[in-house]
NUTORMAR-186604 format. One record per residue (C-alpha): residue number from 0; residue in one letter; x, y, z. Coordinates in nm, 3 decimals, decimal comma. Example, Ala and Ser with C-alpha at 12.3 -4.5 7.8 and 13.67 -1.06 7.14 Angstrom:
<sites>
  rodo  bagu       xx       yy       zz
     0     A    1,230   -0,450    0,780
     1     S    1,367   -0,106    0,714
</sites>
This chain:
<sites>
  rodo  bagu       xx       yy       zz
     0     M    0,000    0,000    0,000
     1     G    0,303    0,225    0,044
     2     N    0,233    0,587    0,139
     3     M   -0,055    0,636   -0,106
     4     W   -0,305    0,697    0,177
     5     G   -0,087    0,935    0,376
     6     S   -0,220    0,984    0,730
     7     N   -0,524    0,768    0,647
     8     R   -0,314    0,460    0,571
     9     G   -0,369    0,296    0,910
    10     A   -0,746    0,345    0,895
    11     V   -0,762    0,194    0,547
    12     E   -0,553   -0,108    0,649
    13     R   -0,764   -0,169    0,961
    14     F   -1,087   -0,137    0,764
    15     Q   -0,979   -0,372    0,488
    16     K   -0,856   -0,631    0,739
    17     G   -1,186   -0,621    0,930
    18     R   -1,388   -0,625    0,608
    19     E   -1,210   -0,936    0,482
    20     A   -1,263   -1,113    0,813
    21     L   -1,637   -1,040    0,812
    22     F   -1,674   -1,153    0,449
    23     N   -1,504   -1,481    0,539
    24     E   -1,728   -1,523    0,844
    25     F   -2,047   -1,460    0,642
    26     K   -1,928   -1,691    0,367
    27     E   -1,878   -1,971    0,619
    28     R   -2,206   -1,908    0,802
    29     S   -2,411   -1,917    0,480
    30     D   -2,233   -2,216    0,322
    31     P   -2,476   -2,510    0,292
    32     E   -2,195   -2,746    0,396
    33     N   -2,183   -2,567    0,732
    34     L   -2,562   -2,553    0,775
    35     V   -2,625   -2,929    0,768
    36     G   -2,836   -3,017    1,071
    37     N   -2,897   -2,651    1,163
    38     R   -3,247   -2,640    1,313
    39     R   -3,306   -2,289    1,177
    40     I   -3,284   -2,407    0,815
    41     V   -3,628   -2,514    0,692
    42     N   -3,742   -2,746    0,410
    43     G   -3,474   -3,004    0,473
    44     N   -3,134   -2,964    0,633
    45     Q   -2,997   -3,318    0,632
    46     N   -2,733   -3,259    0,366
    47     A   -2,576   -2,972    0,170
    48     E   -2,747   -3,069   -0,156
    49     E   -3,088   -3,043    0,009
    50     I   -3,006   -2,700    0,148
    51     E   -2,865   -2,578   -0,184
    52     K   -3,184   -2,686   -0,357
    53     T   -3,390   -2,481   -0,111
    54     F   -3,159   -2,182   -0,155
    55     C   -3,190   -2,197   -0,535
    56     E   -3,570   -2,219   -0,510
    57     I   -3,576   -1,909   -0,289
    58     L   -3,343   -1,713   -0,516
    59     Q   -3,561   -1,776   -0,823
    60     L   -3,871   -1,618   -0,665
    61     D   -3,985   -1,267   -0,749
    62     L   -4,025   -1,020   -0,462
    63     I   -4,404   -1,047   -0,427
    64     T   -4,398   -1,429   -0,429
    65     L   -4,108   -1,440   -0,182
    66     K   -4,297   -1,205    0,050
    67     S   -4,602   -1,433    0,030
    68     R   -4,400   -1,749    0,094
    69     L   -4,244   -1,588    0,401
    70     Q   -4,584   -1,479    0,530
    71     T   -4,732   -1,829    0,486
    72     D   -4,441   -2,001    0,667
    73     D   -4,307   -2,181    0,359
    74     Y   -3,973   -2,024    0,453
    75     N   -3,840   -1,848    0,759
    76     A   -3,626   -1,535    0,781
    77     Y   -3,303   -1,720    0,866
    78     T   -3,317   -1,958    0,567
    79     V   -3,394   -1,679    0,323
    80     L   -3,117   -1,458    0,461
    81     C   -2,863   -1,740    0,434
    82     A   -2,968   -1,801    0,073
    83     F   -2,920   -1,437   -0,028
    84     I   -2,589   -1,397    0,155
    85     W   -2,464   -1,722   -0,001
    86     R   -2,547   -1,588   -0,345
    87     A   -2,449   -1,222   -0,285
    88     I   -2,095   -1,310   -0,179
    89     K   -2,046   -1,522   -0,492
    90     I   -2,173   -1,232   -0,703
    91     D   -1,953   -0,983   -0,522
    92     E   -1,645   -1,194   -0,593
    93     E   -1,713   -1,138   -0,964
    94     I   -1,847   -0,781   -0,990
    95     N   -1,732   -0,614   -0,664
    96     C   -2,057   -0,445   -0,562
    97     I   -2,063   -0,486   -0,181
    98     T   -1,860   -0,246    0,033
    99     E   -1,943   -0,386    0,374
   100     L   -2,159   -0,656    0,533
   101     I   -2,394   -0,569    0,820
   102     R   -2,271   -0,789    1,102
   103     E   -2,606   -0,797    1,288
   104     A   -2,795   -0,949    0,993
   105     F   -2,795   -1,310    1,116
   106     D   -2,895   -1,200    1,468
   107     I   -3,184   -0,997    1,322
   108     A   -3,309   -1,298    1,126
   109     E   -3,291   -1,521    1,434
   110     R   -3,476   -1,261    1,641
   111     L   -3,751   -1,226    1,380
   112     D   -3,809   -1,601    1,369
   113     D   -3,804   -1,631    1,749
   114     E   -4,045   -1,339    1,795
   115     Y   -4,283   -1,490    1,539
   116     E   -4,278   -1,825    1,720
   117     A   -4,359   -1,644    2,046
   118     S   -4,626   -1,400    1,919
   119     G   -4,753   -1,538    1,588
   120     E   -4,715   -1,192    1,433
   121     K   -4,511   -1,081    1,133
   122     G   -4,436   -0,745    0,979
   123     D   -4,542   -0,675    0,619
   124     L   -4,183   -0,718    0,497
   125     F   -4,097   -1,008    0,726
   126     G   -3,770   -1,177    0,633
   127     L   -3,698   -0,988    0,308
   128     P   -3,321   -0,925    0,282
   129     F   -3,231   -0,592    0,123
   130     S   -2,915   -0,404    0,036
   131     V   -2,838   -0,045    0,132
   132     K   -2,659    0,219   -0,071
   133     S   -2,353    0,309    0,132
   134     N   -2,446    0,676    0,179
   135     F   -2,733    0,579    0,414
   136     F   -2,655    0,604    0,786
   137     I   -2,676    0,295    1,004
   138     K   -2,569    0,335    1,365
   139     N   -2,210    0,222    1,436
   140     Y   -2,112    0,207    1,066
   141     D   -1,899    0,452    0,868
   142     V   -2,034    0,642    0,569
   143     T   -1,722    0,712    0,365
   144     C   -1,849    0,766    0,008
   145     G   -1,517    0,613   -0,096
   146     L   -1,313    0,874    0,096
   147     A   -1,046    0,746    0,335
   148     K   -1,070    1,053    0,559
   149     L   -1,423    0,945    0,661
   150     L   -1,318    0,602    0,788
   151     E   -1,343    0,529    1,163
   152     Q   -1,614    0,790    1,213
   153     P   -1,915    0,564    1,282
   154     K   -2,258    0,721    1,268
   155     T   -2,466    0,759    1,582
   156     T   -2,806    0,745    1,408
   157     T   -2,986    0,521    1,160
   158     C   -3,156    0,655    0,850
   159     P   -3,538    0,654    0,898
   160     M   -3,592    0,468    0,570
   161     V   -3,368    0,180    0,684
   162     E   -3,523    0,191    1,032
   163     F   -3,878    0,178    0,894
   164     L   -3,806   -0,112    0,657
   165     S   -3,639   -0,298    0,945
   166     D   -3,940   -0,230    1,170
   167     Q   -4,158   -0,391    0,902
   168     G   -3,942   -0,705    0,920
   169     A   -3,701   -0,652    0,630
   170     I   -3,334   -0,731    0,696
   171     P   -3,054   -0,496    0,581
   172     F   -2,755   -0,721    0,519
   173     C   -2,500   -0,522    0,320
   174     F   -2,387   -0,180    0,197
   175     T   -2,314   -0,131   -0,173
   176     N   -2,060    0,063   -0,374
   177     V   -2,075    0,426   -0,490
   178     P   -1,847    0,667   -0,680
   179     Q   -1,573    0,846   -0,489
   180     G   -1,752    1,147   -0,340
   181     L   -2,086    1,031   -0,495
   182     L   -2,103    1,287   -0,777
   183     S   -2,050    1,060   -1,078
   184     Y   -2,208    0,769   -1,258
   185     V   -1,911    0,531   -1,242
   186     S   -1,926    0,341   -0,911
   187     S   -1,557    0,329   -0,837
   188     N   -1,328    0,449   -0,558
   189     P   -0,986    0,363   -0,416
   190     I   -1,117    0,204   -0,093
   191     Y   -1,365   -0,045   -0,236
   192     G   -1,260   -0,065   -0,601
   193     T   -1,467   -0,062   -0,920
   194     T   -1,809   -0,222   -0,957
   195     K   -1,877   -0,408   -1,282
   196     N   -2,206   -0,422   -1,467
   197     P   -2,333   -0,782   -1,444
   198     W   -2,446   -0,763   -1,810
   199     D   -2,098   -0,672   -1,935
   200     F   -1,799   -0,682   -1,700
   201     S   -1,619   -0,413   -1,903
   202     R   -1,891   -0,155   -1,832
   203     T   -2,018    0,040   -1,534
   204     P   -2,357   -0,028   -1,373
   205     G   -2,393    0,349   -1,341
   206     G   -2,401    0,565   -1,032
   207     S   -2,416    0,686   -0,783
   208     S   -2,640    0,396   -0,674
   209     G   -2,445    0,158   -0,898
   210     G   -2,357   -0,109   -0,643
   211     E   -2,725   -0,141   -0,550
   212     A   -2,838   -0,184   -0,910
   213     A   -2,560   -0,430   -0,993
   214     L   -2,635   -0,654   -0,695
   215     L   -3,011   -0,664   -0,756
   216     A   -2,977   -0,716   -1,132
   217     A   -2,741   -1,006   -1,057
   218     G   -2,993   -1,163   -0,817
   219     G   -2,812   -1,092   -0,491
   220     S   -3,084   -0,910   -0,294
   221     A   -3,464   -0,901   -0,272
   222     F   -3,470   -0,525   -0,336
   223     G   -3,242   -0,226   -0,303
   224     I   -3,264    0,134   -0,182
   225     G   -3,085    0,442   -0,309
   226     S   -3,088    0,817   -0,357
   227     D   -3,114    1,039   -0,666
   228     L   -2,966    1,388   -0,698
   229     A   -2,906    1,406   -1,073
   230     G   -3,001    1,060   -1,192
   231     S   -2,835    0,843   -0,927
   232     L   -3,127    0,597   -0,914
   233     R   -3,234    0,624   -1,277
   234     I   -2,900    0,590   -1,458
   235     P   -2,810    0,257   -1,288
   236     A   -3,166    0,130   -1,344
   237     A   -3,131    0,205   -1,716
   238     F   -2,782    0,052   -1,733
   239     C   -2,881   -0,266   -1,544
   240     G   -3,235   -0,334   -1,668
   241     L   -3,421   -0,245   -1,347
   242     V   -3,727   -0,044   -1,245
   243     T   -3,705    0,261   -1,022
   244     L   -3,901    0,575   -0,941
   245     K   -3,754    0,902   -0,815
   246     P   -4,041    1,063   -0,621
   247     T   -4,097    1,433   -0,565
   248     Q   -3,843    1,528   -0,295
   249     D   -4,088    1,570   -0,006
   250     R   -4,328    1,291   -0,102
   251     L   -4,069    1,057    0,049
   252     C   -3,833    1,264    0,259
   253     V   -3,532    1,080    0,404
   254     T   -3,281    1,217    0,654
   255     D   -2,956    1,079    0,799
   256     T   -2,783    1,016    0,469
   257     H   -2,489    1,172    0,290
   258     G   -2,672    1,357    0,014
   259     G   -2,362    1,422   -0,194
   260     L   -2,395    1,800   -0,196
   261     P   -2,503    1,948    0,138
   262     G   -2,640    2,298    0,081
   263     R   -2,708    2,230   -0,288
   264     G   -2,904    2,473   -0,503
   265     R   -3,250    2,414   -0,651
   266     L   -3,208    2,041   -0,696
   267     G   -3,455    1,790   -0,553
   268     L   -3,290    1,506   -0,361
   269     S   -3,508    1,197   -0,382
   270     F   -3,498    0,847   -0,239
   271     G   -3,645    0,526   -0,367
   272     F   -3,620    0,158   -0,451
   273     Y   -3,474   -0,077   -0,708
   274     T   -3,703   -0,359   -0,819
   275     K   -3,743   -0,586   -1,120
   276     T   -4,105   -0,495   -1,199
   277     V   -4,336   -0,197   -1,164
   278     N   -4,571   -0,396   -0,936
   279     E   -4,281   -0,460   -0,696
   280     Q   -4,195   -0,090   -0,710
   281     E   -4,552    0,007   -0,626
   282     F   -4,569   -0,246   -0,342
   283     L   -4,264   -0,097   -0,169
   284     L   -4,365    0,265   -0,227
   285     R   -4,717    0,194   -0,101
   286     T   -4,565    0,041    0,213
   287     I   -4,372    0,353    0,310
   288     V   -4,519    0,665    0,144
   289     G   -4,754    0,845    0,384
   290     N   -4,734    0,561    0,637
   291     P   -4,800    0,706    0,988
   292     S   -4,522    0,488    1,131
   293     Y   -4,277    0,638    0,884
   294     L   -4,396    0,991    0,965
   295     E   -4,309    0,925    1,329
   296     L   -3,951    0,860    1,217
   297     C   -3,940    1,137    0,955
   298     P   -4,208    1,406    1,014
   299     M   -4,084    1,608    0,714
   300     S   -4,214    1,344    0,473
   301     S   -4,554    1,396    0,314
   302     P   -4,853    1,238    0,493
   303     A   -5,021    1,175    0,156
   304     K   -5,051    0,799    0,106
   305     L   -5,017    0,650   -0,239
   306     G   -5,354    0,668   -0,411
   307     K   -5,510    0,483   -0,703
   308     T   -5,265    0,356   -0,965
   309     S   -5,484    0,116   -1,160
   310     I   -5,615    0,203   -1,506
   311     T   -5,906    0,047   -1,693
   312     P   -5,888   -0,035   -2,065
   313     E   -6,145    0,238   -2,129
   314     E   -5,931    0,512   -1,972
   315     K   -5,712    0,688   -2,226
   316     L   -5,431    0,922   -2,130
   317     V   -5,257    1,215   -2,296
   318     I   -4,887    1,133   -2,310
   319     G   -4,617    1,370   -2,423
   320     W   -4,284    1,260   -2,563
   321     F   -3,946    1,384   -2,679
   322     T   -3,622    1,224   -2,793
   323     D   -3,417    1,544   -2,817
   324     D   -3,372    1,763   -2,510
   325     G   -3,210    2,039   -2,719
   326     F   -2,882    2,012   -2,529
   327     N   -2,742    1,667   -2,602
   328     P   -2,871    1,411   -2,854
   329     V   -2,915    1,048   -2,748
   330     V   -2,775    0,751   -2,939
   331     P   -3,009    0,560   -3,177
   332     S   -3,090    0,278   -2,932
   333     N   -3,218    0,519   -2,670
   334     R   -3,410    0,718   -2,930
   335     R   -3,572    0,400   -3,063
   336     A   -3,676    0,298   -2,710
   337     V   -3,893    0,610   -2,684
   338     E   -4,027    0,591   -3,039
   339     E   -4,136    0,227   -3,006
   340     T   -4,287    0,289   -2,661
   341     I   -4,489    0,583   -2,790
   342     Q   -4,608    0,379   -3,090
   343     N   -4,717    0,095   -2,860
   344     L   -4,917    0,335   -2,644
   345     K   -5,070    0,500   -2,949
   346     E   -5,189    0,159   -3,068
   347     Q   -5,357    0,116   -2,728
   348     G   -5,563    0,430   -2,797
   349     H   -5,375    0,683   -2,586
   350     K   -5,331    1,033   -2,726
   351     I   -4,968    1,108   -2,811
   352     V   -4,839    1,467   -2,813
   353     E   -4,488    1,581   -2,903
   354     F   -4,327    1,783   -2,623
   355     K   -4,096    2,045   -2,771
   356     L   -3,845    2,177   -2,520
   357     S   -3,773    2,470   -2,750
   358     D   -4,134    2,584   -2,696
   359     V   -4,127    2,570   -2,317
   360     S   -3,973    2,915   -2,278
   361     E   -3,808    3,162   -2,514
   362     E   -3,631    3,303   -2,210
   363     F   -3,467    2,969   -2,128
   364     P   -3,333    2,775   -2,430
   365     S   -3,183    2,433   -2,354
   366     F   -2,819    2,544   -2,326
   367     V   -2,922    2,814   -2,077
   368     V   -3,116    2,553   -1,879
   369     A   -2,814    2,318   -1,882
   370     N   -2,591    2,596   -1,751
   371     M   -2,852    2,665   -1,484
   372     L   -2,856    2,299   -1,381
   373     F   -2,479    2,267   -1,346
   374     R   -2,470    2,589   -1,141
   375     N   -2,733    2,438   -0,911
   376     V   -2,526    2,121   -0,878
   377     M   -2,230    2,326   -0,751
   378     P   -2,357    2,657   -0,612
   379     D   -2,014    2,708   -0,451
   380     N   -1,839    2,627   -0,783
   381     G   -1,709    2,298   -0,647
   382     A   -1,541    2,428   -0,330
   383     Y   -1,709    2,165   -0,110
   384     M   -1,624    1,883   -0,351
   385     S   -1,265    2,003   -0,380
   386     E   -1,227    2,001   -0,003
   387     M   -1,369    1,647    0,014
   388     Y   -1,112    1,521   -0,235
   389     G   -0,821    1,695   -0,061
   390     G   -0,557    1,452    0,065
   391     E   -0,729    1,156   -0,103
   392     Q   -0,598    0,902   -0,349
   393     Y   -0,787    0,973   -0,674
   394     D   -0,983    0,689   -0,829
   395     E   -0,846    0,593   -1,172
   396     Y   -1,183    0,642   -1,342
   397     M   -1,265    0,968   -1,163
   398     K   -0,931    1,147   -1,158
   399     L   -1,014    1,364   -1,461
   400     F   -1,336    1,489   -1,296
   401     I   -1,165    1,540   -0,957
   402     R   -0,873    1,734   -1,106
   403     L   -1,108    1,963   -1,298
   404     V   -1,307    2,034   -0,982
   405     R   -0,993    2,109   -0,782
   406     V   -0,810    2,318   -1,040
   407     K   -1,113    2,548   -1,077
   408     Q   -1,068    2,655   -0,714
   409     N   -0,767    2,864   -0,818
   410     V   -0,906    3,212   -0,893
   411     V   -0,667    3,281   -1,180
   412     V   -0,713    2,937   -1,336
   413     S   -1,090    2,965   -1,299
   414     W   -1,088    3,306   -1,476
   415     L   -0,872    3,170   -1,757
   416     I   -1,100    2,869   -1,799
   417     R   -1,417    3,076   -1,816
   418     Y   -1,294    3,364   -2,029
   419     G   -1,019    3,195   -2,231
   420     A   -1,042    2,819   -2,256
   421     M   -1,423    2,784   -2,265
   422     P   -1,492    3,038   -2,542
   423     L   -1,215    2,869   -2,742
   424     A   -1,360    2,526   -2,665
   425     K   -1,701    2,643   -2,786
   426     L   -1,552    2,738   -3,120
   427     L   -1,310    2,448   -3,169
   428     L   -1,409    2,150   -2,952
   429     S   -1,757    2,136   -2,802
   430     K   -2,031    2,384   -2,721
   431     R   -2,153    2,135   -2,458
   432     L   -1,814    2,125   -2,291
   433     A   -1,809    2,505   -2,297
   434     C   -2,155    2,517   -2,139
   435     I   -2,050    2,291   -1,851
   436     G   -1,709    2,452   -1,806
   437     S   -1,854    2,804   -1,790
   438     A   -2,121    2,712   -1,531
   439     Y   -2,005    2,944   -1,254
   440     N   -2,164    3,154   -0,981
   441     S   -1,948    3,466   -0,969
   442     D   -2,090    3,584   -0,635
   443     L   -2,385    3,539   -0,400
   444     A   -2,602    3,763   -0,616
   445     A   -2,536    3,540   -0,917
   446     C   -2,618    3,230   -0,711
   447     R   -2,943    3,390   -0,592
   448     Q   -3,032    3,493   -0,947
   449     N   -2,972    3,139   -1,072
   450     Q   -3,211    3,002   -0,813
   451     E   -3,473    3,262   -0,907
   452     N   -3,430    3,166   -1,273
   453     T   -3,475    2,801   -1,180
   454     D   -3,805    2,878   -1,008
   455     T   -3,922    3,081   -1,308
   456     F   -3,825    2,807   -1,553
   457     K   -4,016    2,551   -1,347
   458     L   -4,332    2,763   -1,376
   459     H   -4,281    2,799   -1,753
   460     W   -4,241    2,421   -1,782
   461     I   -4,561    2,351   -1,586
   462     R   -4,761    2,606   -1,790
   463     Y   -4,641    2,453   -2,116
   464     W   -4,723    2,106   -1,981
   465     K   -5,074    2,221   -1,885
   466     S   -5,125    2,386   -2,225
   467     K   -5,072    2,043   -2,382
   468     G   -5,310    1,875   -2,137
   469     L   -5,055    1,608   -2,050
   470     D   -5,092    1,329   -1,800
   471     A   -4,731    1,214   -1,835
   472     L   -4,417    1,251   -2,043
   473     I   -4,197    0,977   -2,191
   474     C   -3,837    1,054   -2,286
   475     P   -3,496    0,880   -2,302
   476     S   -3,360    0,736   -1,979
   477     F   -3,005    0,846   -2,064
   478     I   -2,783    0,946   -2,356
   479     T   -2,637    0,592   -2,403
   480     P   -2,674    0,237   -2,271
   481     A   -2,420    0,126   -2,007
   482     Q   -2,078    0,279   -2,076
   483     P   -1,723    0,142   -2,032
   484     F   -1,564    0,262   -1,709
   485     E   -1,350    0,537   -1,861
   486     Y   -1,636    0,738   -2,016
   487     P   -1,857    0,877   -1,733
   488     A   -1,588    1,120   -1,615
   489     Q   -1,567    1,253   -1,972
   490     L   -1,942    1,268   -2,034
   491     S   -2,094    1,481   -1,758
   492     N   -2,317    1,623   -2,032
   493     G   -2,527    1,307   -2,003
   494     A   -2,653    1,410   -1,660
   495     F   -2,867    1,688   -1,809
   496     L   -3,132    1,440   -1,923
   497     T   -3,181    1,308   -1,569
   498     G   -3,074    1,610   -1,361
   499     L   -3,336    1,823   -1,539
   500     F   -3,610    1,643   -1,345
   501     N   -3,429    1,690   -1,013
   502     M   -3,410    2,062   -1,088
   503     L   -3,783    2,062   -1,171
   504     D   -3,847    1,823   -0,878
   505     F   -4,081    1,607   -1,088
   506     P   -4,137    1,235   -1,024
   507     A   -3,939    1,035   -1,280
   508     G   -3,932    0,659   -1,323
   509     V   -3,731    0,421   -1,541
   510     V   -3,874    0,111   -1,709
   511     P   -3,667   -0,131   -1,921
   512     V   -3,841   -0,182   -2,256
   513     A   -3,612   -0,382   -2,488
   514     P   -3,247   -0,472   -2,543
   515     V   -3,015   -0,267   -2,760
   516     K   -3,012   -0,419   -3,109
   517     K   -2,731   -0,463   -3,359
   518     R   -2,902   -0,226   -3,600
   519     D   -2,891    0,044   -3,329
   520     V   -2,513    0,014   -3,318
   521     D   -2,490    0,009   -3,698
   522     L   -2,701    0,325   -3,711
   523     L   -2,482    0,482   -3,445
   524     N   -2,201    0,487   -3,698
   525     D   -2,410    0,657   -3,967
   526     P   -2,296    1,022   -3,945
   527     V   -2,598    1,157   -4,132
   528     D   -2,911    0,965   -4,028
   529     G   -2,778    0,789   -3,718
   530     F   -2,573    1,005   -3,484
   531     P   -2,433    1,329   -3,632
   532     L   -2,124    1,443   -3,440
   533     E   -2,157    1,816   -3,520
   534     G   -1,778    1,843   -3,486
   535     D   -1,825    1,805   -3,108
   536     I   -1,562    1,611   -2,913
   537     L   -1,815    1,509   -2,645
   538     L   -2,050    1,361   -2,904
   539     K   -1,756    1,169   -3,049
   540     K   -1,683    1,027   -2,701
   541     Q   -2,051    0,949   -2,658
   542     R   -2,054    0,753   -2,983
   543     E   -1,742    0,562   -2,877
   544     S   -1,901    0,472   -2,542
   545     A   -2,202    0,308   -2,713
   546     Q   -2,005    0,083   -2,948
   547     Q   -2,056   -0,294   -2,903
   548     S   -2,363   -0,231   -2,685
   549     A   -2,600   -0,476   -2,860
   550     G   -2,783   -0,691   -2,607
   551     L   -2,754   -0,444   -2,318
   552     P   -3,070   -0,324   -2,140
   553     N   -3,253   -0,027   -2,291
   554     A   -3,508    0,180   -2,100
   555     V   -3,729    0,488   -2,109
   556     Q   -3,796    0,757   -1,853
   557     V   -4,154    0,833   -1,740
   558     V   -4,219    1,179   -1,590
   559     T   -4,521    1,340   -1,425
   560     L   -4,604    1,664   -1,245
   561     P   -4,491    1,710   -0,881
   562     N   -4,666    1,484   -0,629
   563     C   -4,829    1,281   -0,908
   564     E   -4,641    0,958   -0,834
   565     E   -4,967    0,765   -0,880
   566     M   -4,991    0,876   -1,243
   567     C   -4,621    0,800   -1,292
   568     I   -4,679    0,442   -1,172
   569     R   -4,988    0,408   -1,394
   570     V   -4,791    0,503   -1,703
   571     M   -4,492    0,292   -1,598
   572     K   -4,730   -0,006   -1,583
   573     L   -4,860    0,073   -1,931
   574     V   -4,505    0,097   -2,065
   575     E   -4,408   -0,233   -1,903
   576     E   -4,722   -0,411   -2,027
   577     T   -4,684   -0,295   -2,388
   578     S   -4,308   -0,348   -2,426
   579     S   -4,115   -0,668   -2,493
   580     G   -3,892   -0,602   -2,192
   581     V   -3,534   -0,712   -2,136
   582     Q   -3,399   -1,049   -2,027
   583     R   -3,319   -1,125   -1,664
   584     L   -2,988   -1,244   -1,531
   585     Q   -2,967   -1,562   -1,325
   586     W   -2,653   -1,686   -1,152
   587     K   -2,524   -2,014   -1,292
   588     H   -2,522   -2,243   -0,993
   589     D   -2,391   -2,520   -1,215
   590     K   -2,098   -2,384   -1,414
   591     N   -2,139   -2,669   -1,663
   592     D   -2,475   -2,517   -1,756
   593     S   -2,323   -2,299   -2,027
   594     D   -2,487   -2,126   -2,321
   595     P   -2,307   -2,132   -2,657
   596     V   -2,108   -1,810   -2,705
   597     D   -1,954   -1,681   -3,024
   598     V   -1,634   -1,564   -2,856
   599     N   -1,495   -1,405   -3,172
   600     N   -1,797   -1,180   -3,219
   601     T   -1,898   -1,115   -2,858
   602     P   -1,740   -0,836   -2,648
   603     S   -1,502   -0,978   -2,388
   604     G   -1,698   -0,822   -2,099
   605     V   -2,014   -1,000   -2,214
   606     V   -1,824   -1,328   -2,249
   607     E   -1,708   -1,289   -1,885
   608     S   -2,065   -1,214   -1,777
   609     M   -2,201   -1,519   -1,958
   610     E   -1,958   -1,745   -1,771
   611     H   -2,152   -1,661   -1,453
   612     F   -2,501   -1,550   -1,558
   613     K   -2,772   -1,708   -1,770
   614     R   -3,000   -1,483   -1,975
   615     L   -3,366   -1,563   -1,908
   616     D   -3,645   -1,451   -2,141
   617     L   -3,948   -1,288   -1,980
   618     H   -4,203   -1,443   -2,217
   619     R   -4,401   -1,122   -2,184
   620     V   -4,718   -1,111   -2,392
   621     K   -4,791   -0,775   -2,551
</sites>
């Protein structure tokens, strides 16, 4: 390790030693060989094969069925927890998504089973193991966000969302990986390493909730929880083929977390779940949103319970759509996802209306809005982020971003960037790069004015929305499918498409609709009809990042007006029901159970993935 950690070296060494010991302990405790004869294991515990069979049955169940089987005593909490830990550790050994195990997990499962035997009562989420994004506080655990300086500073409180889910009988059993300092969509840092996308080991699962998405997509947890400041739930959902919904900020308020940017500008910070279906998403949201027990833990959250989300065949909606946000074009696969979704809904009789961002407000064209967003992300021009990274080892995939943030703190350098480099970049390299690089609050008055402009723009957006009579809006989930690790630090421009709805504080969900197809990639390389580069270096990088992406998950984003989560869920259901969907990943328990792979024509990261994961068709009927 040398002196790379400086004064934090001892803390890092102690943490990594303790982490390895706990992983080994959990691996042993969940190994079927070591559970033979254990009275807590149900459905047969006489030999390891019998226990493995039970574990595999449990791990193949969807969330709603698993919940039901736990409620009807087909399984108990301890057996289910052992099954998920057994699988999660195997997954982590391949994709590195778990940062820390929660040492009380086995004790919690034992207590739940013992209390049920004594009282005959179970919570609604009894025995469901879930993973926790590692920026959520749990008492006696560090929240480092991949920063060594935050080791050995255990929290004294537990996040109300984790506490509520635990009170309902769910079992938090691990923390998952995030980017260094949170503000990126590559989940990588020097303490915990880089998380791989289970669909393609050469690509990122996204961020900042990337470890959560990777573990759930790989089948290592029953559900996951995360936060979203500029797409941190939605980008990983799109990259990993999952469902999520970013609520309006105060519809589900959560405290006792590291939000990434304390004191941020006009940018809604939302919290939510990762699931594999919209019904699972609704089930979890309905459990917590407006629940009086949750309000006792977090009084700032809205008391409004989730209302009606069903829709009859006779009900027809007005759905807006766009594929071009006016700031950054999306690659053909992501454009097609929206176009096919809209066509499917049109065939179902819903009214489809094009949403033109250029018509929202003459005062705020898209590049002005993008500049506004990036100024809201860093109202202090990155001073807080720069201080966080001070004295830290820079992650290899984030060092470009970190160095840019830190160098801008020099007054002279900052002036030269804004008034010299950025105007030149606009002319010669990229108007998008120039827009991001010149996003700067020169003083408090400028910061205040930017927030006023944000409020004004939000009103313009809502008035335009109302003028179209929209129930919901469908747009791309991101600018590309899952990217190789080196691209997120170079493509901050992608965050506009998701961060826009944090700035507006609108509910926004992601639903996987179909895989990327070979023709999407072929079209990507058509400079006229596919993906024009406009002489822009960022668009060139974007095109590079989407090469060889055939077969990866492809999703759309569903947006509604503030506090209209019910409508968002309704439309997400429609999208899910009318799309072909993406395959699911299933861990290969038997490594001899291999699918034929054309190694010469399959990306190496996909070949690695297919060594460990089967692709299962959904058999969804349109």
